[in-house]
Phi, psi and omega in degrees: 000133179278142180236132174285103186299318180298318179293322179301310181294323178299313181294322182296310185286329179287333181267349183287150175273006184224124171211164188237149169226155186282140173211160184299134188300327186272359186291128176242114182285146174243340180197164179212145176214148177259131179278169182299330181270011175087009176275157183247131174253121176253124184241134180189206184232144178211162170217146185278339176208160182299339182270350182270155177288151177288142178230159177286144181222140178228124178246134172252125177254142178281186188293344175249018170070025167275150181288121178275307175206168183218133181229152172240147180219173172122188182265199183267345178250204187290137177233150177229125176284147178240269186233159178232139175226154172259122179289164182298331180271006179095351177296158178258128180250123181245130171258134185209159169256123186234135173240099190263003181089341178269341178256151180301321179221195182292148178235153169284148182216143167249129175243121178256123184240158171290168176301343178267004176088008178276134183292128176256316179214151178206141177212154177241149185224146176141184182245215186283331183259188190285139170240157181221120178277138181227331183211162180206149172210162174247135182263167178290342176264018170071017172273154174252127182245125177241142182225162180175231190221144180216143172247014183281338182253324182235144182301315181284333182102147182213179178294137181233126182230132178234133172253127180234159176281183184297338178266013177073012177281130184295132176258316175202164175218152179217146172244125180226155175153203184237195177280354179265186176276120186237139182235141170257110185268333184206162181210143178214157172283134182279170179298330181261023174064035165252198181234143174240123180253123186246126182203201180234135177258129185065035190256199183207160182227295180251160181298334179272358183233029181281151176214117180242027177295327176283151179292337175197156174262139181242157171290138184237132177228125181239131175251132177223165178273184184297337182263005177088014177275126183292135177260312172202167179219132182223155174234156180223141179137167180236230190282333182273180176281139177227130184237131181284151175232302187203152176237140177227144171286143173273191184276355182238260182226020180243192186213150173254135177246130176250138179198184173242138191223143164253343182289327182238168177087199189228002187241189176303309167219147174233159175282129184247130171240123183232145174243137177232158177272186185291345177266001180088007179276136183290131176268313180195167171214158175214153179236157185219150176130197183257191175267014175245201184289122174228138182221141179278149178236318186194163170204164181216154178247127177221120177056245184252024183222153171247140178242120183252142178233139176192202174235149173230157182252126183273185184295333178274008179066029175262131180277122185241151174295138189221131178228147184226140171248132178233166170277185185288349176258013176078013178274130185297130175258321170199164174214155180204158177215163181280173178241038183289156180255355174236158184299140172240154173240119179281144186240302190207158177224141179205175182244136175277159182303333180276005179092353175287156179259141175236137177238155178235129174223173172210160176225157177234124183281175181296337177261022176067026175272127181268135175237120176270135185238118173255130178239135178244127179220161182275179185286356172268359179088008182275127181291126180256325185202141173238125182240127177249139180239115182210000000 
């Protein structure tokens, strides 16, 4: 029987749940967001050769995940991408750590771009010593708030928060924390139009920035007003290490906290979901994962469900992308994980306009080749498509 070879390959690749598109080999994603028109923005760091400095990179994918455009940003020395947000007017907000050669060490930076990725405004913040950007948000009063870590005020380093106007001009800055190493990982506007800074006290971030002088790291939550005046500060956790990831407002007057925990659960680390009221008092918590290493990466709230993303470790000790759907009280509705044979690192989760969920992870092979993995699944947790970018 004769077979039309061209037709065979067309049908095979169009029906497969796996296909690839080209992206720069050195690109490491740090965040992902879906635009209102269903396009995907991948934000991260890349270098064209091992001898070149890392630069910020932003890729826009169209609705069928082809690369629409690619931009680079940053200074002349090493840069690290942090988070990306879409402003209410459609602009792209990038939080980054930039070492441009004009500052003694790294600085926190906000880059405001048009929807086409062209830089409109950019500013750097910090002192004489190293700063590290970790989170960003836009407020209803049009300020941009960036948070992270600074060693300019305290030897060990503490939470660093900067409020800037819409043009990235600094309005105020604050350093908060304890005698340990403290990080501000995320920030959000509160229900009563103040600010909540979510981080780790006595915590750690990168393998080169770990600190275990404290007997344990705790979740840290600081509430301040629009002018940066502290209202209260609270910690959560017990004897083990607890690391903050992200904070979300609930549908009433409380908040959801996502993190990784040794204090609760049953494993080396477990994914932690906690709910607090408007005064910062804990309502409940729940943990997810295996009895091995599990870590949280991102989560989102949609309608009456929460979608959690992280990694879990299987019996072969391979770290796999792991996602969980819960109700608003943190009760598990479903969970699923990948069947990869090499380690993955989960990055971000978001929702497409058609209601499907998209996740971003990446893996690095033994020859240092990076593969970005986008997975699309429905709200029942069923995998619909896997896209690899390498």
